C-alpha positions in Angstrom: 8.0 -11.8 0.1 6.2 -12.8 -3.1 3.8 -15.7 -3.8 3.5 -16.8 -7.4 1.5 -19.6 -9.0 3.2 -21.2 -12.0 0.4 -22.7 -14.2 1.1 -25.5 -16.6 -0.1 -24.2 -19.9 0.0 -27.6 -21.6 -2.1 -30.1 -19.7 -0.5 -33.2 -21.3 2.9 -32.0 -20.0 1.7 -31.8 -16.4 3.4 -34.4 -14.2 3.9 -34.2 -10.4 6.7 -36.7 -10.7 8.6 -34.6 -13.2 8.0 -31.5 -11.2 9.3 -33.1 -8.0 12.3 -34.5 -9.8 13.1 -31.1 -11.2 12.8 -29.4 -7.8 15.0 -31.9 -6.0 17.6 -32.2 -8.8 20.8 -30.5 -7.7 21.9 -30.0 -11.3 25.5 -30.4 -10.2 25.3 -27.4 -7.8 25.5 -27.9 -4.0 23.8 -24.6 -3.3 20.7 -25.3 -5.3 18.6 -27.7 -3.1 18.2 -27.0 0.6 15.5 -28.3 2.9 13.1 -30.9 1.5 9.8 -31.4 3.3 7.0 -33.9 2.6 3.6 -33.2 4.1 0.4 -35.4 4.4 2.0 -38.4 2.7 2.7 -41.8 4.1 6.3 -41.7 3.1 8.8 -39.0 4.0 10.9 -39.6 0.9 10.1 -37.2 -2.0 10.3 -39.8 -4.8 7.9 -42.1 -3.0 5.6 -39.2 -2.1 5.4 -38.1 -5.8 4.3 -41.6 -6.8 1.8 -41.5 -4.0 0.4 -38.3 -5.3 0.1 -39.8 -8.8 -1.9 -42.7 -7.4 -4.2 -40.2 -5.6 -4.7 -38.2 -8.8 -5.6 -41.4 -10.7 -8.6 -41.9 -8.4 -10.2 -38.8 -9.9 -11.1 -39.4 -13.5 -13.6 -36.5 -13.8 -11.2 -33.6 -13.5 -10.2 -32.1 -16.9 -7.8 -29.4 -15.6 -4.3 -29.6 -14.2 -4.2 -31.7 -11.0 -0.9 -30.2 -9.7 -0.5 -26.8 -8.2 3.0 -25.3 -8.4 3.6 -22.4 -6.0 6.7 -20.3 -5.4 7.4 -18.4 -2.2 10.2 -15.9 -2.9 12.0 -13.8 -0.3 13.8 -10.5 -0.8 17.5 -10.5 -1.7 19.6 -10.8 1.4 16.8 -12.4 3.5 17.8 -15.7 5.1 14.7 -17.0 6.9 15.2 -19.9 9.3 13.9 -23.4 8.6 11.2 -22.9 11.3 10.1 -19.6 9.6 9.9 -21.2 6.2 7.9 -24.1 7.5 5.5 -21.8 9.3 5.0 -19.7 6.2 4.4 -22.8 4.1 1.7 -24.1 6.5 0.0 -20.7 6.6 0.0 -20.3 2.8 -1.4 -23.8 2.1 -4.1 -23.4 4.8 -5.1 -20.0 3.3 -5.4 -21.4 -0.2 -7.3 -24.5 1.0 -4.5 -27.0 0.6 -4.0 -27.6 4.3 -5.0 -31.3 4.1 -3.5 -31.9 0.6 -0.3 -33.8 -0.2 2.6 -31.7 -1.0 6.4 -31.6 -1.4 8.3 -28.4 -0.6 11.9 -27.7 -1.6 14.0 -24.6 -0.7 16.4 -23.4 -3.4 19.5 -21.3 -2.7 20.9 -21.0 -6.2 19.7 -17.4 -6.9 20.1 -14.1 -5.1 16.6 -14.7 -3.6 16.0 -17.7 -1.3 12.8 -19.2 -2.6 10.5 -22.1 -1.7 8.9 -24.3 -4.3 5.7 -26.2 -3.5 4.4 -29.1 -5.5 0.8 -29.5 -4.3 -1.6 -32.3 -5.2 -4.9 -30.5 -6.0 -6.8 -33.8 -5.5 -7.9 -34.3 -1.9 -6.2 -37.5 -0.4 -9.5 -38.9 1.1 -12.4 -37.2 -0.8 -10.6 -37.3 -4.2 -12.2 -34.0 -5.2 -10.2 -31.3 -7.1 -9.7 -28.0 -5.3 -8.9 -24.8 -7.3 -8.3 -21.7 -5.2 -10.7 -18.9 -6.2 -8.9 -15.6 -7.0 -5.7 -16.9 -5.4 -3.8 -13.7 -6.3 -6.0 -11.6 -4.0 -5.6 -14.2 -1.1 -1.8 -14.3 -1.7 -1.5 -10.5 -1.6 -3.4 -10.2 1.6 -1.5 -13.1 3.2 1.9 -11.7 2.2 1.1 -8.4 4.0 0.3 -10.3 7.2 3.2 -12.7 7.0 5.7 -9.9 6.3 4.5 -8.1 9.4 4.4 -11.2 11.6 7.8 -12.6 10.7 9.5 -9.2 10.3 10.3 -9.7 6.6 11.1 -7.0 4.1 7.9 -5.7 2.4 7.1 -6.2 -1.3 4.3 -4.5 -3.2 1.4 -6.9 -3.6 -1.1 -4.8 -5.6 -2.0 -6.1 -9.0 -0.8 -3.5 -11.5 -0.2 -5.7 -14.6 -2.2 -8.3 -16.5 -0.9 -11.9 -16.4 0.4 -11.5 -20.0 2.3 -8.4 -19.1 3.8 -10.2 -16.1 4.9 -13.1 -18.4 6.6 -10.6 -20.7 8.4 -9.1 -17.8 9.5 -12.5 -16.5 10.8 -13.4 -20.0 12.9 -10.3 -20.2 14.3 -10.9 -16.8 15.0 -14.6 -17.3 16.1 -14.6 -20.9 17.8 -11.2 -20.9 16.3 -10.1 -24.2 13.5 -7.6 -25.0 10.0 -9.0 -25.5 7.7 -7.6 -28.2 5.3 -6.4 -25.5 8.1 -4.5 -23.6 9.5 -3.1 -26.9 6.1 -1.7 -28.0 5.5 -0.2 -24.5 8.8 1.5 -24.5 8.9 2.6 -28.2 5.4 3.3 -29.4 2.8 3.2 -26.7 2.6 6.9 -26.2 2.1 7.5 -30.0 -0.5 4.7 -30.1 -2.5 6.4 -27.3 -2.2 9.7 -29.1 -3.7 8.4 -32.3 -7.2 9.8 -32.9 -8.4 7.5 -35.8 -7.8 4.1 -37.2 -5.6 5.3 -40.1 -3.4 7.3 -37.6 -3.1 4.2 -35.5 -2.1 2.1 -38.5 0.4 4.8 -39.5 2.1 4.7 -36.1 2.3 0.9 -36.2 3.7 0.8 -39.7 6.4 3.3 -38.7 7.6 0.7 -36.1 7.3 -2.3 -38.5 4.1 -3.5 -36.8 0.5 -4.3 -37.8 -2.7 -4.8 -36.0 -5.4 -7.3 -37.1 -8.4 -9.1 -35.7 -8.1 -12.6 -34.3 -10.8 -14.4 -32.5 -12.8 -11.9 -30.4 -10.0 -9.4 -30.0 -7.0 -7.8 -31.7 -3.4 -8.9 -32.1 -0.2 -6.9 -33.0 2.4 -8.6 -35.1 5.9 -7.7 -36.1 5.6 -9.3 -39.5 8.1 -12.0 -38.6 5.7 -14.5 -37.0 5.6 -13.0 -33.5 2.1 -12.0 -32.2 0.9 -10.4 -29.0 -2.6 -9.5 -27.9 -3.1 -5.7 -28.1 -4.6 -5.8 -24.6 -1.3 -7.3 -23.3 0.5 -4.1 -24.4 -1.9 -1.9 -22.5 -5.5 -2.3 -21.3 -6.7 0.7 -23.3 -5.5 -1.0 -26.5 -8.1 -3.8 -26.3 -10.6 -4.1 -29.1 -13.4 -2.8 -26.9 -11.4 0.2 -25.6 -10.2 1.1 -29.1 -13.6 0.9 -30.7 -15.0 3.1 -28.0 -12.4 5.7 -28.7 -11.9 5.3 -32.5 -15.2 3.7 -33.7 -15.7 0.3 -35.4 -12.5 -1.4 -36.4 -11.0 -0.5 -39.8 -8.3 -2.6 -41.4 -5.2 -1.0 -42.7 -5.3 0.4 -46.3 -3.3 -0.9 -49.2 -0.9 2.0 -48.9 2.2 1.0 -46.9 5.3 2.9 -45.7 8.2 1.5 -47.7 10.8 1.6 -44.9 9.8 1.6 -41.3 11.9 3.9 -39.1 12.1 1.3 -36.4 11.7 -2.5 -36.2 11.5 -5.0 -33.3 14.5 -7.3 -32.7 15.1 -9.6 -29.8 18.2 -7.7 -28.6 19.6 -7.6 -25.1 17.7 -5.5 -22.6 19.2 -2.2 -21.4 22.5 -2.5 -19.7 25.3 -0.4 -18.2 27.9 -1.7 -20.8 28.1 -2.1 -24.5 27.2 -5.7 -25.3 27.2 -5.6 -29.1 30.4 -7.7 -29.5 29.2 -10.2 -26.9 25.8 -10.5 -28.5 27.4 -11.1 -31.9 29.4 -14.0 -30.3 26.1 -15.3 -28.9 24.3 -15.2 -32.2 27.3 -17.0 -33.9 27.2 -19.6 -31.1 23.5 -20.0 -31.5 23.9 -20.5 -35.3 26.6 -23.1 -34.7 24.4 -25.0 -32.3 21.5 -25.0 -34.7 23.7 -26.2 -37.6 25.3 -28.9 -35.4 21.9 -30.1 -34.2 20.6 -30.3 -37.8 23.7 -32.3 -38.9 23.5 -34.6 -35.9 19.7 -35.1 -36.4 20.2 -35.9 -40.1 22.9 -38.5 -39.2 20.6 -40.0 -36.5 17.7 -40.3 -39.0 20.0 -41.8 -41.6 21.4 -44.3 -39.1 17.8 -45.2 -38.1 16.7 -45.8 -41.7 19.8 -47.9 -42.4 19.2 -50.1 -39.4 15.5 -50.6 -40.2 16.3 -51.4 -43.8 18.9 -54.0 -42.6 16.4 -55.5 -40.3 13.8 -55.7 -43.0 16.3 -57.3 -45.4 17.2 -59.9 -42.8 13.5 -60.6 -42.3 13.0 -61.1 -46.1 16.0 -63.5 -46.2 14.5 -65.5 -43.4 11.1 -65.7 -45.1 12.8 -66.8 -48.3 14.6 -69.5 -46.5 11.4 -70.7 -44.9 9.7 -70.9 -48.3 12.5 -73.2 -49.6 12.3 -75.6 -46.7 10.3 -78.8 -46.8 8.2 -78.4 -43.6 4.4 -78.3 -43.9 2.2 -75.3 -44.5 1.3 -74.8 -40.8 5.0 -75.0 -39.7 5.9 -72.4 -42.4 3.1 -70.1 -41.2 4.3 -70.3 -37.5 7.9 -69.7 -38.6 6.8 -66.7 -40.6 4.9 -65.3 -37.7 8.0 -65.6 -35.5 10.0 -63.8 -38.1 7.4 -61.0 -38.2 7.3 -60.7 -34.4 11.1 -60.6 -34.3 11.2 -57.9 -37.0 8.7 -55.7 -35.1 10.7 -56.1 -31.9 13.9 -55.1 -33.7 12.2 -52.1 -35.3 10.8 -51.0 -31.9 14.3 -51.4 -30.4 15.8 -49.3 -33.2 13.1 -46.6 -32.7 13.8 -46.5 -29.0 17.5 -46.0 -29.6 16.7 -43.3 -32.1 14.6 -41.4 -29.6 17.3 -41.6 -26.9 19.8 -40.3 -29.5 17.5 -37.4 -30.4 17.1 -36.5 -26.7 20.9 -36.6 -26.3 21.4 -34.4 -29.4 18.8 -31.9 -28.2 20.5 -31.7 -24.8 24.0 -31.4 -26.4 22.9 -28.7 -28.8 20.3 -27.0 -26.6 19.3 -23.5 -27.6 20.4 -21.2 -24.9 18.8 -17.8 -24.0 21.1 -14.8 -23.9 21.2 -14.8 -20.1 22.0 -18.6 -19.9 24.7 -18.2 -22.5 26.3 -15.4 -20.5 26.2 -17.7 -17.4 27.8 -20.6 -19.4 30.6 -18.3 -20.6 31.1 -16.9 -17.1 31.4 -20.4 -15.6 34.0 -21.1 -18.3 36.1 -18.2 -17.1 35.0 -15.4 -19.4 35.4 -12.2 -17.4 33.6 -10.1 -20.0 30.5 -12.3 -19.8 30.6 -12.0 -16.0 30.7 -8.2 -16.3 27.8 -8.3 -18.7 25.7 -10.2 -16.2 26.4 -7.8 -13.5 25.8 -4.8 -15.8 22.2 -5.8 -16.4 19.5 -3.5 -15.0 17.9 -6.6 -13.4 21.1 -7.3 -11.4 20.9 -6.1 -7.8 23.7 -5.9 -5.3 23.9 -8.1 -2.2 22.3 -6.7 0.9 22.2 -7.8 4.5 25.2 -9.1 6.3 28.0 -8.3 3.8 31.7 -7.6 3.5 32.9 -5.0 1.0 35.9 -2.9 0.1 37.0 0.6 1.2 38.7 2.5 -1.6 40.0 0.9 -4.8 40.0 -2.9 -4.9 43.3 -4.5 -5.8 42.3 -7.7 -7.6 39.4 -8.3 -10.0 37.0 -11.1 -9.5 38.4 -14.4 -10.7 36.1 -17.2 -11.6 37.9 -20.2 -10.1 37.3 -23.9 -10.1 36.1 -23.9 -6.5 32.9 -22.0 -7.4 29.6 -23.7 -7.1 27.6 -21.7 -9.6 26.8 -18.2 -11.0 23.4 -16.6 -10.9 21.8 -14.7 -13.8 22.7 -11.5 -11.9 26.4 -12.3 -12.0 26.7 -13.4 -8.4 29.4 -16.1 -7.9 28.5 -18.7 -5.3 31.4 -20.4 -3.5 30.9 -23.4 -1.3 32.8 -23.5 2.0 31.8 -26.4 4.3 28.2 -25.8 5.4 28.4 -22.1 4.3 28.2 -20.4 1.0 30.1 -17.2 0.1 28.4 -15.0 -2.5 30.3 -12.5 -4.6 28.5 -9.9 -6.7 31.7 -8.1 -7.7 31.6 -5.4 -5.0 30.3 -7.2 -1.9 30.7 -10.6 -0.3 27.9 -12.3 1.7 28.0 -15.4 3.8 24.7 -17.2 3.4 23.0 -20.5 4.2 24.5 -21.6 7.5 26.8 -18.7 8.5 29.6 -20.6 10.1 33.0 -19.4 11.3 34.7 -21.2 8.4 32.5 -19.4 6.0 33.2 -16.0 7.5 36.9 -16.8 7.5 36.8 -17.7 3.8 34.9 -14.5 3.0 37.5 -12.4 4.8 40.4 -14.1 3.0 38.6 -13.6 -0.3 38.0 -9.9 0.6 41.7 -9.4 1.4 42.6 -11.0 -2.0 40.1 -8.8 -3.9 40.0 -5.6 -2.0 43.1 -5.2 0.1 43.5 -4.9 3.9 40.9 -2.2 4.6 37.5 -3.9 4.9 34.0 -2.6 5.5 31.3 -4.8 7.2 27.6 -4.1 7.1 24.6 -5.8 8.6 23.5 -6.7 12.1 25.6 -6.0 15.2 25.8 -9.7 16.0 27.3 -10.4 12.6 29.8 -7.6 12.9 31.0 -8.9 16.4 31.3 -12.3 14.9 33.4 -11.1 12.0 35.7 -9.2 14.3 36.2 -12.4 16.4 36.9 -14.6 13.4 39.4 -12.0 12.0 41.3 -12.0 15.3 41.3 -15.7 15.7 42.5 -16.2 12.1 45.3 -13.6 12.6 44.4 -11.9 9.3 46.2 -8.7 8.3 43.2 -6.5 7.9 41.7 -3.3 9.3 38.0 -2.5 9.6 36.9 1.0 8.5 34.5 1.1 11.5 36.5 2.2 14.6 34.3 0.3 17.0 34.6 -2.9 15.0 38.4 -2.4 14.7 38.6 -2.0 18.5 36.7 -5.2 19.0 39.1 -7.0 16.7 42.1 -5.7 18.5 40.7 -6.7 21.9 40.1 -10.2 20.6 43.7 -10.3 19.4 45.1 -9.1 22.7 42.9 -11.4 24.7 43.4 -14.4 22.5 39.6 -15.3 22.6 38.2 -17.9 20.3 35.1 -17.1 18.3 32.0 -19.1 18.9 28.9 -19.5 16.8 25.8 -18.1 18.6 24.1 -20.9 20.5 26.8 -23.4 19.4 29.2 -24.7 22.1 32.5 -26.1 20.9 32.1 -29.7 19.8 34.4 -32.7 20.1 34.5 -35.8 18.0 32.2 -38.5 19.2 33.5 -41.6 20.9 34.6 -44.2 18.4 31.9 -46.9 18.1 32.0 -49.9 15.9 30.3 -49.2 12.6 27.2 -51.3 11.6 27.9 -54.7 10.1 26.7 -55.9 6.7 24.0 -58.0 8.3 22.7 -54.9 10.2 22.7 -52.9 7.0 20.6 -55.6 5.3 18.2 -55.8 8.1 17.7 -52.0 8.2 17.4 -51.9 4.4 14.5 -54.4 4.6 12.8 -52.4 7.3 13.1 -49.3 5.1 11.6 -51.2 2.1 8.6 -52.3 4.2 8.1 -48.8 5.6 8.1 -47.2 2.2 6.0 -50.0 0.7 8.2 -50.3 -2.4 9.3 -53.3 -4.4 13.0 -52.4 -4.8 15.3 -52.2 -1.8 16.3 -48.6 -0.9 20.0 -47.6 -0.8 21.2 -48.0 2.7 24.9 -47.7 3.7 27.3 -46.7 6.4 28.0 -43.0 7.1 31.3 -41.9 5.6 33.4 -38.7 6.0 32.3 -37.5 2.6 28.6 -37.5 3.8 29.1 -34.5 6.1 26.6 -31.7 5.8 22.8 -31.2 6.1 20.7 -34.4 6.5 17.2 -35.2 7.6 16.5 -37.3 10.7 14.8 -40.7 10.0 14.7 -42.8 13.1 16.8 -44.6 15.7 17.1 -48.4 16.2 18.6 -50.8 18.7 19.7 -54.1 17.3 21.7 -56.7 19.2 22.4 -54.3 22.0 23.8 -51.6 19.7 22.2 -48.2 18.9 22.0 -46.8 15.4 20.6 -43.6 13.8 19.2 -43.5 10.3 19.4 -40.2 8.5 18.4 -39.3 4.9 20.0 -37.3 2.2 18.0 -37.2 -1.1 17.4 -40.9 -2.0 20.2 -42.2 0.3 19.7 -43.6 3.8 22.9 -43.4 6.0 23.4 -45.5 9.1 25.4 -44.2 12.0 26.5 -45.9 15.2 25.6 -43.7 18.3 26.1 -44.0 22.0 23.2 -44.5 24.4 23.0 -40.7 25.4 22.8 -39.7 21.7 20.2 -42.4 21.1 18.0 -41.0 23.9 18.3 -37.4 22.5 17.5 -38.5 19.0 14.5 -40.5 20.1 12.8 -37.2 21.0 13.1 -35.8 17.5 10.4 -36.0 14.8 11.1 -37.6 11.4 12.4 -35.1 8.9 14.1 -32.8 11.4 17.2 -31.1 10.0 20.6 -32.2 11.4 24.1 -31.3 10.6 26.7 -34.1 10.5 30.4 -33.4 10.8 33.1 -35.4 9.1 33.7 -37.2 12.4 30.0 -38.0 12.9 29.2 -35.2 15.3 25.5 -34.4 15.2 24.0 -30.9 15.5 20.5 -29.6 15.3 19.4 -27.2 12.6 20.2 -24.2 14.8 23.7 -25.5 15.6 23.0 -27.0 19.0 25.0 -30.1 19.8 23.1 -33.4 20.1 
C-alpha cells in the first residue's frame, strides 16, 4: 500500500469542486468510479458536499496556501480490499494526518491495475476555520503504511524515502506518459561520467558530449539540453547540487568558448525501454501529433476570424443605429438616452460573442488535445489496433495480473481481440470487460475477475479463456476461489479441463452431483413480490423532501427505479407515505425510489445512510457483502 500527496503547483487552479467533479466523473467507463463516501458534511451527496467545503474555505481569508489536500491510497496489483477495509484505512489515515474532523470526499477507482482511493480533504477546519498542514507527512505516511499493511494483511511496499520529490515526479512522468524524461535520460546515459569528472572543464566536456550544458540559476545549478528543457542538477543526483560540486571541484567555473562540434549523444523524448521495436508506431504517433497541432492551429485561426467578423458586424450595426439617432428630430436628452442604450446593447453583444468564442476554443482544444505516447497507444488500442495493444503490454512498467486469475496451459489458440463490449484499457495494456456486477481483466496472458466476484463474472472469464487459450485451463489464487471456479465450470457445462488434478476432480464431482454453485455468504435470491410503483404525487413529495434536506434551491432528480438501474447504489432512507413503504437509494446525482414490503422496510431502517447495496434488475436488494435484505 502506498500513500501519496498530490500537491497543486498552481494555487489559482486549486478548486475542491473541480477536484470532486474529476474524481466522480466516470469518463464513459463503468469500472472507473466505485464507492463514494462523504464525511463530516451535512449532505451525503458529493456535489453538495463540495459546495459546502467551498463555503467553509471562504470563511478563512488569511490562508495564502492551497486549501485542499488531495491524497491517494494505492493498493498492490491484484489486491481487492473490501469496502469495510477501505473505509477503516481512510479513517486511520485522516486521523493520523490530523484531518479526522475535517470535511472530505473519498472515491474508489477501479480503472487501473491498482485499486486506489482518492481523498479530497478540506484543510480548513469546519468549526475553527483554521488551516491544517501536516508536518512531514511523508514520514507519517510511511510509518502508517507499515502498520496498516500488517494489521489488514496487505502486500507490503517499500516506504523508505530514496528519491527527491523532483526525481519522483520524473519517474511518474515516464510511467504515465511512456516517454523518457530528461532527468531519467541523464541518470542512465551520463551520471557515472559526471561523477567521475575531477574538474569543471572535465564536467563541461562530459555534458557537451551528451548535448547538455550546466549553468547557474538562482541559488543553484540547472542542466539544459539546449532545446528549452531545464532540470535542476540536484534532481539528477544529490551529489550534483551546487554545494556538493563546489566542495568536490572548487568554485563554479562556466564553460569555455571552445565547444564540441557534434555531440555523440543528444536527449530526445523517445519511448521508454520496451520489449518490442516501437519505431514504426512512434513515427505514427509523431505524425498524428503533428496533424493534431496543425488542425488545432487552423481551427483556432477560423475561430478568431469568426469572432473578429462578428464583432465588426456588431460595431457596424451600432454605428448605423447611432447615425439613425442623429438624423431623428427628438431632443438632445432623448438622443443621449438612445445612444446609451445602443452602447449597452453593443457591449452585451460583444460579451456574448466573446463567450461563444471561449466555448469554441475549449471545444477545439478538447477535439485536438495533445496526447502523450501512452494515451495515444490506449486510444489506438481502444479503436482495435492490436499492435498498439502489444506495445502497451511490452512496456517495462506493465505488470501481469496477480491474485485470483485464470490462465492458459500450453499455446493459446486465439489472440486477444479488442471487442465492442470492453469497458476500457489501462496504460499497462489490461483490457477491462464489464459483466453485470463483475469486471473481467485481461492482460494478454491471464484473466482476473475483480470488483464483485460473482458467478456470472467467473462464467464469463472461463468462456473467454476457452476462446483465447483452449480447453486446458490453469487457475491460481485462493482455495476458495478455485473451488468456486470448479463449481461454476460444472454448472455451466463448459468443455474444459483444469491442469490441477485436485481442481479437475472437484469439477467432475460437481458435474456428477449436479450441484449449483453459490456465492460465499449469498443464499439464492428470488424476485421480490410485485408492489405498485410510487405515483407521480409521491415522487414530487419525496423530491421536495430531498431538496429541503440538501438545502438547495433546485429540485434534485428523483425518479422510479427501473431495470436499467441495477448495480451498486448507496442507501439513503426509507419512508412510509399513505400506508405504503418506499426506499430511497442514490447513484451519483440521481435518487431512485423503490416500493418495498414491510419486512424489507424494517431491515432497511436499521442501515445507516451511505451503506452500499446491490440492486438486481427485478429490484432484489443485497448488502455490500452479498447478503440478501
